N, C-alpha and C positions, 0 to 999 in steps of 0.2 A: 147202669152200674159201672161201665167203662169211664163216664165222665165224673162219677163220683170218687174213682181211683186217682184220676188225674188231679182233682180239685185237693185231695187229700195229699197226695205227694208235694203239690205245690205249697200247700198248708205247713208242712212238715219241713220242707226246704227253707222257707222264708222264717217260720216261726222257730224250730228247734236249731237248724243250722246257723243262720245268720243272727237271729235274734239271741240264741243262746250259747252258740260256737259248738253246737254238737257235730263237728265234722268227723265223728266216728261212725255216723249212720249214713254218710255219703253214698257209701256202695250200695245201700238199699234204694236209694233215691234217685242216682245218677248212673246212665249206661255207662258200659266200660268204653265206649267212642264219643264219649260227651266232648263237646267243643263250645265254648263260650265267647261270644263277641260282645265287646264293650265299645260303646262310641268314644272316639278320641285315642283308643289303643290299638295300635296296627297289628300286634301279635295276638292271636286268639288264646285263650285258656282251654288248654288240652288235657283230658283225663282228670280223675277224681283226685289224685295227689296234688296236682296244680291247683285245682279249684281250693282244696283244704289249706293250701299253704296262702291264697288269696284271703280266703276268709279269716285265718289266723292274724294275717298282717293287718287287716281292717280292724280286727277285734283288739289287738295291741293298741292301735292309735285311738280306737274309739270303743271303750269297753261297753258303754251302754248303748252301742248301736242297736236300733230297732226299726223294722220294716211294719209299716200299717197299710192294710190292703184297702185301697179306695172303691176299685171296681174290679170286676173278674168276669172275663167272657171265655166261653169253653166251645170249641167247634172242632169235631173230628179228633185229629191228634195233636191239636195245638189250644195252649191257653194263653190268654193276653191279660195281663195284670196291670192296673194303674196304682201305684203305692207311693207312699211318702216315707221317705228315709230321713230319720232324726238322729243326731248323736252329739255328744260333747267330747271335746279333747280330753286326752289322759290328763292325770295327775292335777286335777282340780282347775285347768284352763277354763275361763269363763266361755270361749267363742264356742258356738254351735254351729252344725249343719244341719239345713233343713231342705231337702231336695226332693222334686217330685220325680218319679221315673215311670217309664214304661217298659215293662218286662213281657218278652214273647218267649214261650217254652214250646218245643216240639218233642213229642214222646215217641218212644218205641219199646214195645215189650214192656209197657207200664213203668218205665224210668224216662228221666229227662235225658234226651240224646244231645239237644242243640238248644242254645239260650242267647238271646239278642237283649242288651240292656242299652237304653236311651234314655239321656237325661232331658226332662222337659224344662223350658224356660218360661218366664212369665210374659215376654215380650216376643214381639214379631222377630226381632234382629238383634242379635247379641254382637258386642265388638270390644277391642281392646283399643282405646284411642288416646294418641299422645297429642300434646299442644305442639302449635308452631314453633313455640319459643323451644322445645327440646330439639326438633328438627333442626333448629338454627344453630343451638350450641354444641350438638355433637353430630359427627360424621356417622353414616351408616355402621361401618365398622366398630366404632367407638360405643354406638349405642348397644351393639350385641354383645360386646366384651362386658360393659356394665350390668346389663341386665342378667347375663350369665352369672356374674360375680354376686348379684344381688340374690339370685335363685340360690347360688351355693350356700350364702349368708342363712337364708331362709330354711334350708334344708337342715343346717346345723341348729337353727333354734327350734324347728320341729323335734329333732333328733333328741334335744334336752328335754323338753316336754314328755316325749314317749318314755316309759320306763326302760331304763338303758338294757339290762341284761336280756328282758325278753324281746327286744328288739335285735340284740345281735344274735341271739338264738333263733328268731324268725328268719333272719338273712343267712344264717349258715343251712338252715334247712332249705331254704330257696335254692341255695346252691348246690344241695345234693340232688333235690328235685329235678334241677336242669341237667343232671347227667344222664338222665334216661335216654338211652339208645346213642349215647356219646361214649367217648373213651373215658376211662376211670380218672376222676380227678378231684382231689380234695380242695376244699375251699383254702383260699389265701387271704391273710390279713389286709392286705392292700384292697383287695376286691371286696370285702366286707365293708372295709372302713369306707370307701367310696360310696356305696349303698347307704350307708348311715350319714354321711355328710361331714366326715371329719377325716384328719388325717390318720395314717397307720400309727404313727408316734401317740397321738392321743388316744386313739383306741386302745393301744397297748396300756399307757398309764391309768385309764380309766377302768379297765379290767383288774389291773392290780390293787386299786383303791376298792374295787369290789370284791378282792379276795379270791379272784381266779384269773385265769390266764386264756389266751384263744386256744391253744392246744387243747386244754382241758374242756372248753366249751364244744369244740369239734368234736371231742372222744365222746361228750356227753349227747350231742345229737346224734352221732353214729349209733350210739348205743340204742336210744329211743327208736330211731328208725328200723334199726335191725330188728328189733323185737315186733315192732309194728308190721313189717313187711312179712315176717315170718309166721305170726299169728293170723294174719288177715289175709295173705295172699298164697298163690301156690307157685310163685315164681321159683326158678331154679336157683340154688344157693350162689352159683358162679355169677348169675346176673345182678343178684343182691349185692354179693361182693364188689363188683365193677360200679354199680351206682353209689356206694359208700365210699368210693375212692382206694378201693385196694387192687392193686395189680395182680396179685396172687391170691387164690381162693384160701391157700395156707395162712396167710397172713388174716385173713379174716376170721378164720377158725380160731386162731390163736388169741385174737382179740375179744372175740365172742365169748370165749371160755373164760377169759380174764375177767369180762364183765360180770358173767352170769352163773361161773361154775358149771356148765355143762355146754355140749356143742351144739350148734345151730339145729340140728336134725333132731336131737333129743328135746329142744325148747319147742319146735314146732310139733312133734308129737306129743307132747304134754299140753300144748295149747288147744289141740285139738280134741282132747279128752271131755 
Protein backbone atom coordinates (compact mmCIF):
# COMPACT_ATOMS: atom_id res chain seq x y z
CA UNK A 1 0.00 0.00 0.00
CA UNK A 2 2.89 2.36 0.84
CA UNK A 3 4.38 1.95 -2.63
CA UNK A 4 0.96 2.41 -4.22
CA UNK A 5 0.64 5.78 -2.48
CA UNK A 6 4.06 6.89 -3.78
CA UNK A 7 3.17 5.81 -7.32
CA UNK A 8 -0.14 7.65 -7.06
CA UNK A 9 1.58 10.84 -5.88
CA UNK A 10 4.14 10.71 -8.71
CA UNK A 11 1.38 10.09 -11.26
CA UNK A 12 -0.58 13.13 -10.03
CA UNK A 13 2.59 15.24 -9.81
CA UNK A 14 3.55 14.60 -13.45
CA UNK A 15 0.04 14.21 -14.85
CA UNK A 16 -1.97 16.88 -13.05
CA UNK A 17 0.65 19.42 -12.00
CA UNK A 18 3.05 19.40 -14.96
CA UNK A 19 0.84 18.17 -17.81
CA UNK A 20 -2.29 20.12 -16.81
CA UNK A 21 -0.85 23.02 -14.76
CA UNK A 22 -2.74 22.10 -11.55
CA UNK A 23 -0.41 23.93 -9.16
CA UNK A 24 -3.33 24.27 -6.73
CA UNK A 25 -2.82 20.64 -5.60
CA UNK A 26 0.92 20.95 -4.90
CA UNK A 27 0.33 21.23 -1.15
CA UNK A 28 -1.23 17.75 -1.24
CA UNK A 29 1.71 16.19 -3.10
CA UNK A 30 4.76 18.15 -1.95
CA UNK A 31 6.17 18.31 1.58
CA UNK A 32 6.49 21.72 3.26
CA UNK A 33 10.29 21.22 3.27
CA UNK A 34 10.44 20.33 -0.43
CA UNK A 35 13.76 20.87 -2.26
CA UNK A 36 14.16 20.34 -6.00
CA UNK A 37 17.56 19.87 -7.66
CA UNK A 38 17.90 20.46 -11.41
CA UNK A 39 21.05 19.59 -13.36
CA UNK A 40 22.69 22.76 -14.65
CA UNK A 41 20.82 24.96 -12.17
CA UNK A 42 23.06 25.94 -9.20
CA UNK A 43 20.22 27.18 -6.95
CA UNK A 44 17.68 24.54 -5.85
CA UNK A 45 13.93 25.10 -5.91
CA UNK A 46 12.72 25.37 -2.29
CA UNK A 47 9.10 25.08 -1.20
CA UNK A 48 5.77 24.62 -2.97
CA UNK A 49 5.48 28.32 -3.89
CA UNK A 50 8.78 28.31 -5.78
CA UNK A 51 7.87 25.02 -7.47
CA UNK A 52 4.52 26.47 -8.55
CA UNK A 53 6.36 29.42 -10.06
CA UNK A 54 8.61 27.08 -12.06
CA UNK A 55 5.62 25.11 -13.35
CA UNK A 56 3.74 28.27 -14.36
CA UNK A 57 6.76 29.69 -16.19
CA UNK A 58 7.32 26.40 -18.04
CA UNK A 59 3.71 26.20 -19.13
CA UNK A 60 3.69 29.82 -20.30
CA UNK A 61 6.58 28.99 -22.63
CA UNK A 62 5.22 25.53 -23.52
CA UNK A 63 1.39 25.39 -23.11
CA UNK A 64 1.19 21.76 -24.32
CA UNK A 65 4.05 20.51 -22.10
CA UNK A 66 3.65 16.77 -21.54
CA UNK A 67 5.59 14.19 -19.50
CA UNK A 68 5.33 10.55 -20.64
CA UNK A 69 6.54 7.94 -18.14
CA UNK A 70 8.73 5.29 -19.81
CA UNK A 71 9.96 3.36 -16.75
CA UNK A 72 9.34 3.58 -13.02
CA UNK A 73 11.09 1.88 -10.08
CA UNK A 74 10.00 2.15 -6.42
CA UNK A 75 12.09 1.19 -3.42
CA UNK A 76 11.52 2.15 0.26
CA UNK A 77 11.10 5.95 0.34
CA UNK A 78 12.29 6.61 -3.22
CA UNK A 79 10.81 6.49 -6.71
CA UNK A 80 12.89 6.68 -9.90
CA UNK A 81 11.18 7.66 -13.17
CA UNK A 82 12.57 7.69 -16.69
CA UNK A 83 10.35 9.93 -18.75
CA UNK A 84 10.06 11.75 -22.05
CA UNK A 85 9.30 15.47 -21.97
CA UNK A 86 7.70 16.87 -25.11
CA UNK A 87 6.38 20.33 -25.93
CA UNK A 88 6.01 23.00 -28.59
CA UNK A 89 6.73 26.69 -28.12
CA UNK A 90 3.83 29.06 -27.55
CA UNK A 91 2.00 31.04 -30.26
CA UNK A 92 2.30 28.52 -33.08
CA UNK A 93 6.10 28.35 -33.20
CA UNK A 94 7.11 25.17 -35.03
CA UNK A 95 10.15 24.28 -32.92
CA UNK A 96 9.63 21.45 -30.43
CA UNK A 97 11.53 20.04 -27.48
CA UNK A 98 11.88 16.29 -27.05
CA UNK A 99 13.97 15.52 -23.96
CA UNK A 100 14.49 12.31 -22.04
CA UNK A 101 14.86 12.84 -18.29
CA UNK A 102 15.61 10.80 -15.19
CA UNK A 103 13.69 11.92 -12.08
CA UNK A 104 14.40 10.73 -8.54
CA UNK A 105 11.83 11.45 -5.83
CA UNK A 106 12.37 11.01 -2.09
CA UNK A 107 9.25 10.75 0.08
CA UNK A 108 8.45 11.68 3.66
CA UNK A 109 5.02 11.36 5.29
CA UNK A 110 3.50 10.35 1.95
CA UNK A 111 4.64 13.47 0.10
CA UNK A 112 7.62 14.41 -2.09
CA UNK A 113 10.27 16.07 0.05
CA UNK A 114 13.19 16.04 -2.39
CA UNK A 115 13.57 15.70 -6.16
CA UNK A 116 16.53 15.35 -8.54
CA UNK A 117 16.11 15.98 -12.29
CA UNK A 118 18.76 15.03 -14.84
CA UNK A 119 18.60 15.37 -18.62
CA UNK A 120 19.68 12.26 -20.53
CA UNK A 121 21.53 12.81 -23.80
CA UNK A 122 21.75 10.30 -26.62
CA UNK A 123 25.56 10.37 -26.89
CA UNK A 124 28.39 9.53 -24.54
CA UNK A 125 29.84 13.04 -24.70
CA UNK A 126 28.22 16.42 -25.35
CA UNK A 127 30.04 19.60 -26.17
CA UNK A 128 29.76 23.03 -27.76
CA UNK A 129 32.59 23.30 -30.28
CA UNK A 130 33.95 26.35 -32.15
CA UNK A 131 36.10 26.20 -35.25
CA UNK A 132 39.71 27.37 -35.30
CA UNK A 133 38.58 30.20 -37.59
CA UNK A 134 36.48 31.67 -34.77
CA UNK A 135 39.41 31.42 -32.38
CA UNK A 136 41.62 33.21 -34.88
CA UNK A 137 39.18 36.02 -35.65
CA UNK A 138 38.07 36.73 -32.08
CA UNK A 139 40.06 37.27 -28.93
CA UNK A 140 38.65 35.54 -25.82
CA UNK A 141 37.17 38.74 -24.41
CA UNK A 142 35.56 39.55 -27.79
CA UNK A 143 34.09 36.07 -28.01
CA UNK A 144 32.55 36.47 -24.56
CA UNK A 145 31.08 39.83 -25.50
CA UNK A 146 29.57 38.59 -28.76
CA UNK A 147 28.08 35.43 -27.27
CA UNK A 148 26.48 37.51 -24.49
CA UNK A 149 25.03 39.87 -27.09
CA UNK A 150 23.69 36.95 -29.12
CA UNK A 151 22.15 35.46 -25.98
CA UNK A 152 20.44 38.78 -25.20
CA UNK A 153 19.02 38.94 -28.74
CA UNK A 154 17.84 35.33 -28.48
CA UNK A 155 16.10 36.07 -25.17
CA UNK A 156 14.35 38.98 -26.84
CA UNK A 157 13.16 36.70 -29.66
CA UNK A 158 11.87 34.15 -27.17
CA UNK A 159 10.08 36.89 -25.24
CA UNK A 160 8.26 37.85 -28.45
CA UNK A 161 7.11 34.24 -29.00
CA UNK A 162 5.82 33.82 -25.44
CA UNK A 163 2.47 35.53 -24.75
CA UNK A 164 3.49 38.94 -23.46
CA UNK A 165 1.17 39.70 -20.53
CA UNK A 166 1.30 36.17 -19.01
CA UNK A 167 5.09 36.33 -19.22
CA UNK A 168 5.20 39.70 -17.43
CA UNK A 169 2.81 38.46 -14.73
CA UNK A 170 4.85 35.28 -14.21
CA UNK A 171 7.99 37.39 -13.70
CA UNK A 172 6.20 39.65 -11.22
CA UNK A 173 4.99 36.59 -9.27
CA UNK A 174 8.54 35.26 -9.26
CA UNK A 175 9.79 38.53 -7.76
CA UNK A 176 7.20 38.36 -4.97
CA UNK A 177 8.01 34.69 -4.30
CA UNK A 178 11.68 35.59 -3.82
CA UNK A 179 10.69 38.02 -1.02
CA UNK A 180 10.16 35.08 1.34
CA UNK A 181 12.37 35.43 4.45
CA UNK A 182 13.71 38.72 3.04
CA UNK A 183 12.93 42.39 3.49
CA UNK A 184 9.74 43.68 1.90
CA UNK A 185 10.39 44.72 -1.69
CA UNK A 186 8.03 45.35 -4.57
CA UNK A 187 9.15 44.32 -8.09
CA UNK A 188 10.82 47.06 -10.10
CA UNK A 189 10.25 47.56 -13.80
CA UNK A 190 13.96 47.37 -14.63
CA UNK A 191 14.27 43.95 -12.96
CA UNK A 192 11.21 42.50 -14.72
CA UNK A 193 12.38 43.96 -18.04
CA UNK A 194 15.78 42.30 -17.61
CA UNK A 195 14.15 38.91 -16.93
CA UNK A 196 12.04 39.23 -20.09
CA UNK A 197 14.98 40.38 -22.19
CA UNK A 198 13.95 43.92 -23.13
CA UNK A 199 14.62 47.47 -21.97
CA UNK A 200 12.37 49.15 -19.35
CA UNK A 201 11.24 51.65 -21.97
CA UNK A 202 10.21 48.85 -24.36
CA UNK A 203 8.41 47.05 -21.54
CA UNK A 204 6.52 50.22 -20.64
CA UNK A 205 5.57 50.84 -24.28
CA UNK A 206 4.30 47.27 -24.82
CA UNK A 207 2.28 47.41 -21.60
CA UNK A 208 0.65 50.63 -22.82
CA UNK A 209 -0.13 48.95 -26.14
CA UNK A 210 -1.78 46.12 -24.18
CA UNK A 211 -3.94 48.67 -22.33
CA UNK A 212 -2.28 48.36 -18.93
CA UNK A 213 0.61 49.65 -16.83
CA UNK A 214 3.36 48.07 -14.77
CA UNK A 215 1.85 49.45 -11.57
CA UNK A 216 -1.54 47.94 -12.44
CA UNK A 217 -0.01 44.51 -13.13
CA UNK A 218 1.93 44.57 -9.84
CA UNK A 219 -1.28 45.47 -8.01
CA UNK A 220 -3.11 42.65 -9.80
CA UNK A 221 -0.53 40.02 -8.80
CA UNK A 222 -0.48 41.35 -5.24
CA UNK A 223 -4.22 40.80 -5.02
CA UNK A 224 -4.00 37.27 -6.46
CA UNK A 225 -1.19 36.24 -4.12
CA UNK A 226 -2.84 37.84 -1.08
CA UNK A 227 -6.06 35.88 -1.66
CA UNK A 228 -4.07 32.70 -2.31
CA UNK A 229 -1.98 33.00 0.87
CA UNK A 230 -4.97 33.89 3.04
CA UNK A 231 -7.16 31.07 1.72
CA UNK A 232 -4.56 28.27 1.53
CA UNK A 233 -2.10 29.00 4.34
CA UNK A 234 -2.15 29.95 8.03
CA UNK A 235 0.69 32.46 7.70
CA UNK A 236 0.47 35.56 9.90
CA UNK A 237 -0.92 38.64 8.18
CA UNK A 238 2.28 40.56 8.91
CA UNK A 239 4.39 37.98 7.04
CA UNK A 240 2.04 38.07 4.05
CA UNK A 241 2.22 41.88 3.99
CA UNK A 242 6.03 41.81 3.99
CA UNK A 243 6.24 39.24 1.20
CA UNK A 244 3.91 41.35 -0.92
CA UNK A 245 6.17 44.38 -0.52
CA UNK A 246 4.21 46.31 2.13
CA UNK A 247 6.45 47.84 4.79
CA UNK A 248 3.47 48.39 7.11
CA UNK A 249 0.57 46.01 7.75
CA UNK A 250 -1.87 48.93 7.70
CA UNK A 251 -0.99 49.63 4.05
CA UNK A 252 -1.68 46.00 3.20
CA UNK A 253 -5.04 46.10 5.02
CA UNK A 254 -6.10 49.25 3.13
CA UNK A 255 -5.13 47.77 -0.22
CA UNK A 256 -6.85 44.47 0.49
CA UNK A 257 -10.07 46.23 1.47
CA UNK A 258 -9.85 48.22 -1.77
CA UNK A 259 -9.49 44.96 -3.74
CA UNK A 260 -12.14 42.82 -2.03
CA UNK A 261 -14.24 45.21 0.12
CA UNK A 262 -13.39 43.16 3.22
CA UNK A 263 -10.49 42.84 5.65
CA UNK A 264 -7.84 40.10 5.29
CA UNK A 265 -9.16 38.38 8.42
CA UNK A 266 -12.74 38.44 7.12
CA UNK A 267 -11.57 36.96 3.81
CA UNK A 268 -9.61 34.18 5.59
CA UNK A 269 -12.61 33.28 7.77
CA UNK A 270 -14.96 33.20 4.78
CA UNK A 271 -12.53 31.02 2.79
CA UNK A 272 -12.40 28.57 5.68
CA UNK A 273 -16.19 28.09 5.77
